[in-house]
C-alpha positions as CSV (number, residue, x, y, z in Angstrom):
1,M,19.5,-3.2,-6.9
2,N,20.7,-0.1,-8.8
3,N,20.5,3.8,-8.0
4,I,17.7,4.3,-10.3
5,V,15.2,1.3,-9.0
6,K,16.1,2.7,-5.3
7,A,15.3,6.1,-6.8
8,I,11.9,4.9,-8.5
9,L,11.0,2.4,-5.6
10,I,11.6,5.9,-2.9
11,L,9.6,8.1,-4.8
12,G,6.8,5.4,-4.7
13,F,6.5,5.0,-1.1
14,I,6.8,8.8,-0.6
15,A,3.9,8.9,-3.0
16,S,2.3,6.2,-0.8
17,I,2.8,8.2,2.9
18,F,1.1,11.1,1.0
19,T,-1.6,9.1,-0.2
20,N,-1.8,7.7,3.5
21,I,-1.7,11.3,5.2
22,F,-4.3,12.9,3.2
23,L,-6.4,9.8,3.7
24,L,-5.8,10.3,7.5
25,L,-7.2,14.3,7.3
26,V,-10.1,13.1,5.7
27,F,-10.7,16.7,4.4
28,T,-8.1,16.2,1.7
29,A,-9.0,12.4,0.7
30,I,-9.8,13.7,-2.6
31,I,-5.7,14.9,-3.1
32,A,-5.2,10.9,-2.6
33,L,-6.7,10.3,-5.8
34,Y,-3.8,12.2,-7.4
35,T,-1.3,10.5,-5.2
36,Y,-2.5,7.1,-5.3
37,P,-1.8,6.5,-8.8
38,V,1.7,7.4,-9.0
39,S,2.4,5.6,-5.6
40,I,1.5,2.5,-7.5
41,T,2.9,2.9,-11.1
42,L,6.6,4.1,-9.3
43,R,6.3,0.8,-7.0
44,G,5.2,-1.6,-9.5
45,I,7.5,-0.3,-12.3
46,G,10.2,-0.4,-9.0
47,W,9.2,-3.8,-8.2
48,L,9.0,-5.0,-11.7
49,S,12.9,-3.3,-11.7
50,S,14.5,-4.7,-9.2
51,F,17.4,-7.4,-9.4
52,G,16.8,-9.7,-6.8
53,L,14.4,-11.9,-6.0
54,S,12.9,-11.6,-9.8
55,K,10.3,-13.5,-9.8
56,L,8.8,-12.6,-6.1
57,N,9.5,-8.7,-7.6
58,I,7.5,-9.7,-11.1
59,L,4.7,-11.0,-8.6
60,T,4.7,-7.9,-6.6
61,G,5.3,-5.2,-9.1
62,L,2.1,-7.1,-11.2
63,A,0.1,-7.1,-8.3
64,V,0.7,-3.6,-7.4
65,L,-0.1,-2.4,-10.6
66,V,-2.6,-4.4,-12.0
67,M,-4.9,-4.5,-8.3
68,G,-3.9,-0.9,-7.8
69,F,-5.0,0.5,-10.9
70,S,-8.3,-1.8,-10.8
71,I,-8.8,0.3,-7.4
72,F,-7.9,3.6,-8.8
73,I,-10.4,3.2,-12.1
74,G,-13.0,1.4,-10.3
75,L,-13.2,4.9,-7.8
76,I,-12.8,7.1,-10.8
77,G,-15.2,5.5,-13.0
78,E,-17.8,4.9,-9.9
79,D,-17.2,1.1,-10.3
80,I,-16.5,0.3,-6.9
81,S,-19.0,1.4,-4.8
82,D,-18.5,-0.6,-2.0
83,V,-15.7,-0.2,0.3
84,S,-15.2,-3.7,0.6
85,M,-14.0,-4.2,-2.7
86,V,-11.1,-1.6,-2.5
87,V,-10.1,-3.0,0.9
88,Y,-9.8,-6.6,-0.5
89,L,-8.2,-6.1,-3.4
90,W,-5.4,-3.4,-1.3
91,S,-4.9,-6.3,1.0
92,I,-4.2,-8.8,-1.7
93,Y,-1.5,-6.8,-3.3
94,S,-0.4,-5.5,0.3
95,L,0.0,-8.7,1.5
96,V,2.3,-9.9,-1.7
97,E,4.5,-6.3,-1.0
98,A,4.5,-7.3,3.0
99,Y,6.1,-10.8,1.7
100,T,8.5,-9.2,-0.3
101,Y,9.3,-6.9,2.7
102,Y,9.9,-10.2,4.8
103,K,12.4,-11.3,2.0
104,L,14.1,-8.5,1.6
105,R,15.1,-8.1,5.1
106,T,18.3,-10.4,4.7
107,Y,19.0,-7.5,2.6
108,S,18.8,-5.0,5.2
109,P,16.9,-5.6,8.3
110,M,14.6,-2.1,8.4
111,F,12.5,-4.0,5.8
112,K,11.4,-5.9,9.2
113,M,9.6,-2.5,10.1
114,G,7.4,-2.8,6.3
115,L,5.8,-5.7,8.4
116,I,3.8,-3.1,10.2
117,S,1.7,-3.4,7.2
118,I,0.2,-6.9,8.5
119,P,-1.8,-5.7,11.0
120,S,-2.9,-2.6,9.2
121,I,-4.5,-4.8,6.5
122,V,-6.3,-7.7,9.2
123,Y,-7.0,-4.3,11.0
124,A,-8.7,-2.8,7.8
125,N,-10.6,-6.2,6.8
126,I,-12.2,-6.3,10.6
127,I,-13.4,-2.9,9.9
128,V,-15.5,-3.7,6.6
129,L,-16.8,-7.4,7.8
130,L,-18.0,-5.1,10.9
131,Y,-19.3,-2.6,8.5
132,S,-20.9,-5.3,6.0
133,G,-22.4,-6.8,9.3
134,E,-24.1,-3.5,10.0
135,I,-22.5,-3.6,13.5
136,L,-21.1,-0.1,13.3
137,G,-24.2,1.5,12.3
138,L,-23.4,3.4,9.7
139,T,-25.8,5.2,8.2
140,N,-23.7,7.2,5.1
141,E,-20.6,5.1,3.4
142,S,-18.4,8.1,3.6
143,D,-18.4,7.8,7.1
144,I,-16.5,4.6,7.7
145,V,-13.2,6.4,6.8
146,I,-12.8,7.8,9.9
147,Y,-12.6,3.9,11.5
148,F,-9.4,3.7,8.8
149,I,-7.6,6.1,10.9
150,P,-5.6,3.3,12.6
151,S,-4.8,1.4,9.4
152,F,-3.7,4.7,7.4
153,I,-1.3,5.3,10.6
154,L,0.3,1.8,10.2
155,N,0.3,2.3,6.4
156,I,2.6,5.4,7.4
157,L,4.8,3.7,9.7
158,S,5.4,0.6,7.2
159,C,6.6,3.0,4.6
160,I,9.0,4.5,6.6
161,G,10.4,1.1,7.3
162,V,10.7,0.4,4.0
163,L,12.1,4.0,2.6
164,L,14.7,3.0,5.1
165,G,15.4,-0.8,3.9
166,I,15.7,0.3,0.4
167,A,17.9,3.5,1.3
168,N,20.4,0.5,3.5
169,V,19.6,-2.5,1.5
170,K,23.0,-4.4,1.0
171,G,24.0,-7.1,-1.6
172,L,21.5,-6.6,-4.5
173,E,23.4,-5.0,-7.3
């Protein structure tokens, strides 16, 4: 993994941290509409440009770009009005990325910390199931954001682990 690819991925994961912080603070969530496309663009390009594990990196890059932009376009165009669709698309590309972290752990053990994203994915899907089953008893769909706070925190920790993994990767030159 050359320094340019590392820099692209690092910037993409930093943008992802900011996206999660903006969502975590709730009142700044609108700013995430600006950082999220930057994050998925840089991460997608970074994965596609990586040399090691090339088939997996191509799959990861395409998953992040296609599903990430499907979410983004759906949100800004209001084609995705159901929060469950956002979570399901995010879950798919996040699981693909988590598998990539798992495979990259041999090049830097810090990638293992990125696997914290898996409990975040499970948790977010449980919240969606509880919401869709009307167990949460929300009257306004925007109120569901508060239930995702633990997921945002886990995502931030996952990104930090991946950043440390990318910074310390050995053997992918």
